[in-house]
C-alpha positions as CSV (number, residue, x, y, z in Angstrom):
1,M,-4.6,10.7,-13.7
2,N,-3.9,12.9,-16.7
3,T,-2.8,15.9,-14.6
4,A,-0.6,13.6,-12.5
5,A,0.9,11.9,-15.6
6,S,1.7,15.3,-17.1
7,A,3.4,16.6,-13.9
8,A,5.3,13.3,-13.6
9,Q,6.5,13.6,-17.2
10,Q,7.9,17.0,-16.5
11,L,9.6,15.8,-13.3
12,K,11.1,12.8,-15.1
13,S,12.6,15.1,-17.7
14,M,14.7,16.6,-14.9
15,G,15.7,13.3,-13.3
16,T,14.4,10.2,-11.6
17,L,10.9,10.2,-10.1
18,S,10.3,7.7,-7.3
19,V,6.7,7.0,-6.2
20,I,5.9,5.7,-2.7
21,A,2.3,4.6,-2.0
22,M,0.5,2.8,0.8
23,G,-3.1,1.7,1.3
24,P,-5.8,-0.6,0.0
25,N,-6.5,1.5,-3.0
26,V,-3.0,1.5,-4.3
27,N,-2.9,0.6,-8.0
28,A,0.7,-0.3,-8.9
29,N,-0.1,-0.2,-12.7
30,D,-1.3,3.4,-12.6
31,L,1.6,4.5,-10.3
32,N,4.2,2.7,-12.4
33,V,3.3,5.1,-15.3
34,L,4.2,8.0,-12.9
35,S,7.5,6.6,-11.7
36,S,10.7,6.3,-13.6
37,G,10.2,2.6,-13.8
38,A,9.3,-0.3,-11.6
39,Q,12.5,-0.1,-9.6
40,N,11.3,3.4,-8.6
41,L,7.9,2.4,-7.4
42,F,7.4,1.4,-3.8
43,A,3.8,0.3,-3.2
44,W,2.0,-2.0,-0.7
45,P,-1.6,-2.4,0.3
46,D,-1.3,-2.8,4.1
47,Y,-0.9,0.2,6.4
48,S,0.0,-2.1,9.4
49,H,2.7,-4.1,7.8
50,P,5.0,-2.3,5.4
51,P,7.9,-4.4,4.1
52,D,10.8,-4.8,6.5
53,D,13.3,-3.7,3.9
54,L,11.2,-0.7,2.7
55,M,13.7,2.0,3.8
56,T,16.7,0.0,2.5
57,N,15.0,-0.3,-0.9
58,I,14.2,3.4,-1.1
59,T,17.6,4.4,0.1
60,N,19.3,2.1,-2.5
61,A,17.1,3.3,-5.3
62,I,18.0,6.9,-4.5
63,S,21.7,6.3,-4.0
64,N,22.0,4.3,-7.2
65,Q,20.7,7.2,-9.3
66,T,23.0,9.6,-11.1
67,D,20.4,12.2,-11.7
68,K,20.4,15.6,-10.0
69,Y,16.7,15.6,-9.0
70,Y,14.8,13.3,-6.8
71,C,11.1,13.4,-5.8
72,L,9.6,11.2,-3.2
């Protein structure tokens, strides 16, 4: 995770970093360190049933940012 955390820190210095993760091994605590905050972390454990409002939440998170850079 150190390499990922270092890369995430560099990206966050340029703008907001959103992290999207899916699967049974998703660890929200680890991924939250990578994202620009909990509001920019989209994680769920089930491949078959993503949240109904997933795309709306991602779109809202991106459109509410004032930064120049976005990474998904």
